[in-house]
C-alpha positions as CSV (number, residue, x, y, z in Angstrom):
1,M,-3.0,147.7,176.4
2,N,-6.2,149.2,177.6
3,T,-8.3,151.7,175.6
4,R,-7.0,154.7,177.4
5,H,-3.3,153.9,176.7
6,K,-4.2,153.3,173.0
7,K,-5.9,156.7,172.8
8,I,-2.8,158.4,174.3
9,A,-0.5,156.6,172.0
10,L,-2.6,157.4,169.0
11,A,-2.8,161.1,170.0
12,S,1.0,161.2,170.5
13,M,1.6,159.7,167.1
14,T,-0.9,162.0,165.4
15,G,0.8,165.1,166.9
16,L,4.2,163.9,165.9
17,S,3.1,163.2,162.4
18,I,1.6,166.7,162.0
19,G,4.7,168.3,163.4
20,V,6.9,166.4,160.9
21,A,4.6,167.2,158.0
22,L,4.6,170.9,158.9
23,A,8.4,171.0,159.4
24,G,8.7,169.8,155.8
25,C,6.7,172.8,154.6
26,A,8.7,175.4,156.6
27,T,10.9,177.9,154.8
28,D,14.5,177.4,156.1
29,T,16.2,180.8,156.3
30,T,19.1,179.8,158.5
31,A,22.6,179.2,157.6
32,S,24.3,176.0,158.5
33,T,27.9,175.5,159.3
34,G,30.3,173.4,157.3
35,S,32.2,173.8,154.1
36,A,30.8,173.3,150.6
37,P,32.6,171.4,147.9
38,T,34.2,173.7,145.4
39,S,34.0,173.6,141.7
40,A,34.7,175.9,138.7
41,A,33.5,179.4,139.2
42,T,34.7,182.8,138.1
43,S,35.7,185.5,140.5
44,A,37.1,189.0,140.5
45,P,37.5,191.6,143.3
46,S,35.7,194.8,142.5
47,S,34.9,198.0,144.2
48,S,31.4,198.7,145.5
49,A,29.9,202.1,145.0
50,D,27.4,201.3,147.8
51,S,29.8,200.3,150.5
52,G,32.6,202.7,149.9
53,T,35.0,199.9,150.7
54,P,37.9,199.7,148.2
55,A,38.6,196.4,146.6
56,P,41.9,194.7,147.1
57,T,44.4,195.6,144.4
58,G,46.3,192.3,144.2
59,A,47.0,188.9,145.6
60,A,50.3,190.1,147.2
61,E,48.3,192.3,149.6
62,A,48.3,190.8,153.1
63,P,45.4,191.2,155.5
64,A,45.7,194.2,157.8
65,E,47.2,193.4,161.2
66,G,44.4,192.5,163.7
67,S,41.9,191.9,160.9
68,G,41.1,188.3,159.9
69,T,42.2,185.6,157.6
70,Y,40.7,187.4,154.5
71,T,41.5,190.7,153.0
72,D,38.8,193.2,153.5
73,G,37.0,194.3,150.3
74,T,34.2,193.5,148.0
75,Y,34.4,190.4,145.9
76,E,32.3,189.0,143.1
77,A,32.0,185.4,141.9
78,T,29.6,183.3,139.7
79,G,28.4,180.0,141.0
80,S,26.5,177.4,139.0
81,Y,24.0,174.6,139.8
82,T,21.8,172.2,138.0
83,S,18.0,172.7,138.1
84,P,15.3,170.6,136.5
85,N,15.6,173.0,133.5
86,G,19.4,172.6,133.1
87,Q,22.5,174.4,134.2
88,E,21.9,177.8,135.8
89,E,24.2,180.5,137.2
90,V,24.0,183.1,139.9
91,D,26.3,186.1,140.5
92,V,27.3,186.9,144.1
93,S,28.9,190.0,145.5
94,I,30.1,189.9,149.1
95,T,31.8,192.7,151.2
96,L,34.1,191.5,153.9
97,E,35.4,193.3,157.0
98,S,37.5,191.3,159.4
99,D,36.1,188.0,158.0
100,I,32.5,189.2,158.6
101,I,30.1,189.6,155.7
102,T,28.9,193.2,155.9
103,A,27.0,193.2,152.6
104,V,25.8,190.7,150.0
105,T,24.1,191.0,146.6
106,V,22.9,188.1,144.5
107,T,22.1,188.9,140.9
108,P,20.0,186.3,139.1
109,E,21.5,185.0,135.9
110,A,19.0,182.2,135.2
111,T,17.5,181.7,131.7
112,N,14.4,179.7,132.7
113,P,11.5,181.8,134.0
114,N,10.9,179.4,136.9
115,S,14.5,179.5,137.9
116,V,14.5,183.3,137.6
117,N,11.6,183.4,140.1
118,Y,13.5,181.2,142.6
119,Q,16.7,183.2,142.2
120,N,14.8,186.4,142.8
121,Q,13.3,185.0,146.0
122,F,16.7,183.8,147.1
123,A,18.2,187.2,146.4
124,D,15.5,189.0,148.4
125,G,16.2,186.8,151.5
126,I,19.9,186.0,151.6
127,A,21.1,189.2,153.3
128,A,19.0,188.4,156.4
129,V,20.7,185.0,156.6
130,V,24.4,185.8,156.0
131,V,25.1,189.5,156.9
132,G,26.9,189.7,160.2
133,Q,28.1,186.1,159.9
134,S,31.7,184.9,159.5
135,I,32.4,183.9,155.9
136,D,33.9,180.7,157.3
137,E,30.8,179.7,159.1
138,I,28.2,180.0,156.4
139,E,26.8,177.4,154.0
140,V,23.2,178.0,153.2
141,S,20.8,175.2,152.3
142,R,17.5,176.9,151.6
143,V,16.5,180.6,151.5
144,A,13.0,182.0,150.9
145,G,11.8,178.7,149.4
146,S,14.8,178.3,147.0
147,S,17.0,175.3,147.7
148,L,18.8,174.9,144.4
149,T,20.1,178.5,144.1
150,S,22.0,177.9,147.4
151,G,24.3,175.4,145.6
152,G,25.4,178.2,143.2
153,F,25.7,180.7,146.1
154,N,27.8,178.3,148.2
155,E,30.1,177.7,145.2
156,A,30.5,181.4,144.7
157,V,31.3,181.9,148.4
158,E,34.1,179.3,148.2
159,T,35.6,181.1,145.2
160,I,35.4,184.4,147.0
161,K,37.1,182.8,150.1
162,S,40.0,181.7,147.9
163,E,40.3,185.1,146.2
164,A,40.2,187.0,149.5
165,S,42.7,184.8,151.3
């Protein structure tokens, strides 16, 4: 291999290495598809003063004709995850219309100050990621630099899906 080829190969490897290193530093604010494993979480439909959408009144209520798989309304659930500081929880409220998320609110419930910080960052960025998406197509992995909170969020979404179906 001559010197010119070595320089080209070295430059290519350097560029690739820098690209990989920078990709690891990027903030992922996209939702990925798939389904998350479910585990214990609490959930209850509620009405939302902000959206004006009434909550479903019971499990016997079927989705309106032409809507989707899920009953329209606002649902709340709590998801949990394990952080380096122990078990943490996050409250999630989602409003559904024809299986599409039209509003989302995440309320931090963490006890550790560091976890509270990450949950607040997650809460500030989650609407931009999931509003307008089908509830069946979301599973977030990292939002606004917070990757662990997404586990609790995904758990709460699975509970909401089961409550709304």
